[in-house]
N, C-alpha and C positions, 0 to 999 in steps of 0.2 A: 448580384444584383437583383432588382425586383423587375418582373417583366409581366406584361398582360399579353395574352395569347388568344387570338380570335380563330377559331376553326380547329377542331381536334379530330380531324379525319384520319386518312391512312399516314400522312406525314405529320400533321400538327400533334398528334397524339404523342408520337414517338419523340418528337422534339421536346414536348413538355417533360417527358421522363428523362431524356438525356441531360437537360438543363437542370432538373431537380437533383439527379445524381451528381451533377457539377457543383452543387451547393447553393444554386440560385432559387429565389422565391418566385414561383410562376402561378399566376392566376390565369385559369382558362375559361373561355366561354365557348360553348357550342349548343346548338338548338337541341341536341341531345342530352336531356338532363342527367342520364346516367353516367355521363362523363364529364359534364360541366362543373365547375367551381363557382359559378356566378349564375343568377336567374336571367340576367340580360346585359346588354352592352353597358347600360347605365350603372348596373350593379357591380360590373366589372371595373369601370373607371372608379367607382367609389371606394373599392378596395385597395386602390393603388395610391402610393405616397408621390406627391408633386416633387419634382418634375417627372412625369410618367413617361413610360415608353410601352406602346402597344403594338405587337407584331400580329399582322393579318394574314391568315393562311386559308383562305376560301377560294373557290374557283373563280376564274378570271372573267372579266366582262362586268355584267350588272352586279352579281354578288359583292365583288370587291368594290365597285364604285359605290354601291348603296352603303356598304360597311364603313367605307372611309368618309362618306358625307355624314353618317350619323355620329362618328367618332368626333368628326371636326365640330358638331354641335355640342359635344360632352366634355372635350378636353379643353385645356387652358393655354395660354401663352407659355411658350418653354417646353411643352409636352412634344412627343415625337411619335409618329406613326411610320411603321415599317411594313411594305407589302412585299410579302415573301412568296406569292403565289406566282403564277406564269402569266401574268398580265403583259400586254404589249407594251413596248417601251414608250410609244406614244401617249399612253394613258397616264404616264407618271408625270409628265409636265403639267397635265391638267389637275390631276390629284394635288400635286405639290403646291400648285398656284392657289387652289381653293383653301387648302389648309394654311398657307402663308398669310391669307388675309386676316387669320386670327392668331398669327405668331406661332403656330404649330409647325414644327420641323417634319422632314419626310426623308426616308431612305427606301430605295428599290433594292431587293435582293434576290438574285436568281439562287435558287437552292437546288443541288443535284444530290442524289443519294438513295432516293426512292425508300422502300420499306425496310432497307438494310441500314438506314442511317443512325438508328439508335444504337446498334452495335459498331459500325464502321466510322461514324461521322458524316457530315454533310459538306460537299464542295460549295462555296459560297462566292458570289460575285455582286458585289455592292456598288451602287451609285448614289451620288449625295455629296454633301458637304464634308470636308475633312473633319471638322469638329464633332460632327454628328457621328462619324465613322469611329473617331476616337472614343466617343462617349460609349458606344456600344461594343467595343472591342472584348471586354469580359465575356459577353454573350456570344460573339462571334467565335472566340476563341474556344468556348465550350462546345459548341456546335460542330466545329470543323473537325476533320481527321487529326489524329495525333502525328507530330512530326513538325517541321518547319512551317511557320505561318504561311509562307509564299507558296507552298505546295498544296494548300487546300483552300487558300482565302486570297482574294484580290479586291482592292478598291479600284473599280475599273474605271471611274470617271465621275463626272457630274450626275445629276439626276436622270435616269433613263438608261445609263450605262449599264447598270447591273442586269436589267431585263433584256437589253441588247445582246449582252454577252452571253446570257442564258439561252436566248433564241438561237444564236449561232450554235452554241453547245449541242443543242437539241437537234439542229439541222444536221451537224456531224454525226450525231448518233443515229439518225435515220440512215445515213449512208453506210455506217459500219454495221448495222444490223442487217441491211439489205445484202451487203458483201457476204457475211456469214450465212445468210439464208440461201443466196444463190449458190454457194459452194456446197451447202448441205444437199440442196436438190440434185446438182450435178453428180454428187456422189452417190445419192440415193438412186438416181437412175441408171448409173453405169453398173452393169451386170459384174464387171470385173472386180469392183470392190464389194466384198462380202461382209464387212463388219463396219460400217459407216460410224457408230458411236465410238468404236475403238479409235479410229483414225482421228476423229475430232478431239477425242480426250488427249491422244498423244501429241497434239499441237499446244498443249497446255505449258509444256516446259521445253525451253530451248529454240523455240520458233519465233520468227519476227510477227507472227499474227497472234501471239498470246495476248490476252487481255480478261478483265473481269467480265465483258461482255460473252468472250468464249467460256468462261467458267460456268456462266449462267446457261448458255446453250448446253454444255455438258450435263449440268444439273437436270435441265429439263429432258435430255435424252435418257438419262439414268432411269427416270420414272416412266418415259413412253419412247422407246427406241424409235418408233416410225413416226412420232408426233401426229399419230392419226386419231387422238383423242379429241383434237380440236379441229374447227373449221378454219381455213387459211383467210380469215376476215379479219382486217386490221383497220382500226380507225387512226385518225390524226387529230391532234389536240390543237393545232393552231400555228405551233412555233415553226413547224416545217413549211408551211405556207408563207409565213411571214418572212422566213428566211430566204426563200426562192423570190419572194415580191421584193426583197431589199437587194438581193443580188442583180435583179433586172434593172431595179431603180439606179444602183451604182454601176452597172454595166460590168459586173464582176462574173467571169464564168463559173458557173456552180453545176456542171452536168451530173456530178455523182449524187448531190442532194436533190435535185430536180427529179431525176430518175427514181430515186428511192420514194420520193412523194407520190409520183405517179404510179408506182408499183402498189402503194397503198390503195389507191383509188381503183385500180385493176383488180385488187383482192376482193373487192366488194360485188364484183361480178362474176368471178370464176374461182374455185378453189385450187390451191396449189401447195405442194411441200414447202416451197420457199416461204409462203406467207404464212404456213402453220409454224415455220420456225420463228418467224418475227412475232407471232402471236405468243409464242411460247416464252421468248425473250422478255416481251413487255409483262407477262404475268409473272416472271421470275424477279425481275429488278424493280417493279413498281407495284405489284399487287394489283394490275390493272385487270378489268373484267374481260373475260374470253368467252367465245361460243364454243360449246361441246358439240363434237360431231354427232350426227345422226339425223334421221328424217323428220325429226320434229323441230330441229334448229331453226330459229328465227333470224330475221335480218336486223334485230335490234342491236345497239351499241352503246358503249360508255366511252367518253372521251377522257383522255388522261394524257 
């Protein structure tokens, strides 16, 4: 298939490469001319054959809204826009309604896989009409991990369902990372345990807590056994807050996810081994910005 891809950052760049390796023609646009295939959004649209499909991978909020609005003025009836960023699900209905006025279709896709997606594939959660999902299946099948489609891809429901599913996914991720981090801190504090990295590495096989996140924690400990090269300062990107807000709105108990979110807030006030572990995990799976330990460390942050 042919696809336009807007945003060639940490994930978008690797998605373009994976799609090209899968035999698709991808025209990418980014404000960085060193990686862009087009000079502008208008140029990107002009390089695509109708009916066009354009996948947007830019930061959530105003950047996504502005990009979708500009695409709406450039695309034609029958074209399709896909928002693959971490937009809030409530934004999808707004974007889809504006595009529908011009006969332009819309899908929202929650994408998981971080900087490892090029090699391992991306977990995909899609919201939108069945016919639009079917149209894009060749792209989805190339992006998702190898194996049965249902183990790496889901048509979650109508518009907004994909980003809602990704929001909950990220809320769960908060809780999992916090549990590993607290276990690390307890082991690190206990004098009886003399080799904390060895213990955590031993959990990788045969135990009920083994996971990809655990593998990434082991990877971080291999390079920094005490995790003291980083400050325990951890940002949140919005999905955790939205998940907790939805849990409150729906009266669904979510104490683990809520506590993990609040722990991130606490990390910005005091340093701790647990939050250094969370910072290390985010750097490992997503290439997210971290703050190095030391007297000159500032309080700036990068959301991801």
